[in-house]
C-alpha positions in Angstrom: 59.5 168.3 182.7 63.1 167.4 183.6 62.7 164.0 181.7 61.8 166.0 178.5 64.8 168.3 178.9 67.1 165.4 179.5 65.8 163.6 176.4 66.0 166.7 174.3 69.6 167.4 175.4 70.7 163.8 174.8 69.1 163.8 171.4 70.8 167.1 170.5 74.1 165.7 171.6 73.8 162.6 169.5 72.6 164.6 166.5 75.4 167.0 166.8 77.9 164.2 167.0 76.6 162.4 163.8 75.8 165.3 161.6 77.8 168.2 163.0 76.5 171.5 164.3 76.0 173.0 160.9 73.8 170.2 159.3 74.6 167.2 157.2 77.9 168.6 155.8 79.6 168.1 152.5 78.9 164.4 152.3 75.2 165.1 151.6 76.3 165.9 148.0 77.4 162.3 147.6 73.8 161.0 147.4 72.8 163.0 144.3 76.2 162.4 142.7 75.8 158.6 143.3 72.4 158.6 141.5 73.6 160.8 138.7 76.5 158.3 138.1 74.1 155.4 138.2 71.9 157.0 135.5 74.9 158.0 133.3 76.1 154.4 133.5 72.7 153.0 132.6 72.1 155.3 129.7 75.7 154.8 128.5 75.5 151.0 128.4 72.0 150.8 126.9 72.6 153.8 124.5 75.7 152.1 123.1 73.8 148.9 122.6 70.9 150.8 120.9 73.3 152.6 118.6 75.2 149.4 117.7 72.0 147.7 116.8 70.9 150.6 114.7 74.2 150.6 112.8 73.8 146.9 112.2 70.3 147.3 110.9 71.2 149.9 108.3 70.5 153.1 110.2 73.1 155.8 110.9 76.2 157.0 109.0 77.7 153.5 108.4 74.4 151.9 107.6 73.7 154.1 104.5 76.5 152.5 102.5 75.3 149.0 103.2 72.5 148.8 100.5 74.9 149.8 97.7 77.5 147.2 98.8 74.7 144.5 98.9 73.6 145.5 95.5 77.1 145.2 94.1 77.5 141.8 95.8 74.2 140.6 94.3 75.3 141.9 90.8 78.6 140.1 91.1 76.9 136.9 92.0 74.6 137.1 89.1 77.5 137.7 86.8 79.4 134.7 88.3 76.4 132.5 87.8 76.2 133.5 84.1 72.8 135.2 84.4 74.2 138.4 82.8 77.1 139.0 80.5 80.1 141.3 81.1 78.7 144.3 79.2 75.5 144.3 81.2 77.5 143.7 84.4 79.7 146.7 83.8 76.7 148.9 82.8 74.7 148.0 85.9 77.8 148.4 88.2 78.4 151.9 86.7 74.8 152.9 87.4 75.0 151.6 91.0 78.2 153.4 91.8 76.9 156.6 90.2 73.7 156.5 92.3 75.5 155.5 95.5 76.9 159.0 96.0 80.1 160.2 97.6 79.7 158.2 100.9 80.3 154.8 99.3 
């Protein structure tokens, strides 16, 4: 019986030394804060890459203007090659800009 009491007393002394008499203490909050920080960093890095890829592929606020610019570029190339004349070029350009809306 005395061995059990001695073991319990020494274990209690060691536990009190490392975690204090009131439990784990304030540093116990560091574990959840660490994991929250890890997840925020992961979602921040991969979310930024996902949004950048979406913008480059024509989705999002900047991506909506890309088709009208591509259409104007194609129209300018056709005019430069001589496929269409100036009257047709200006008429089609006016239609493109009218249908593009205020964002372009």
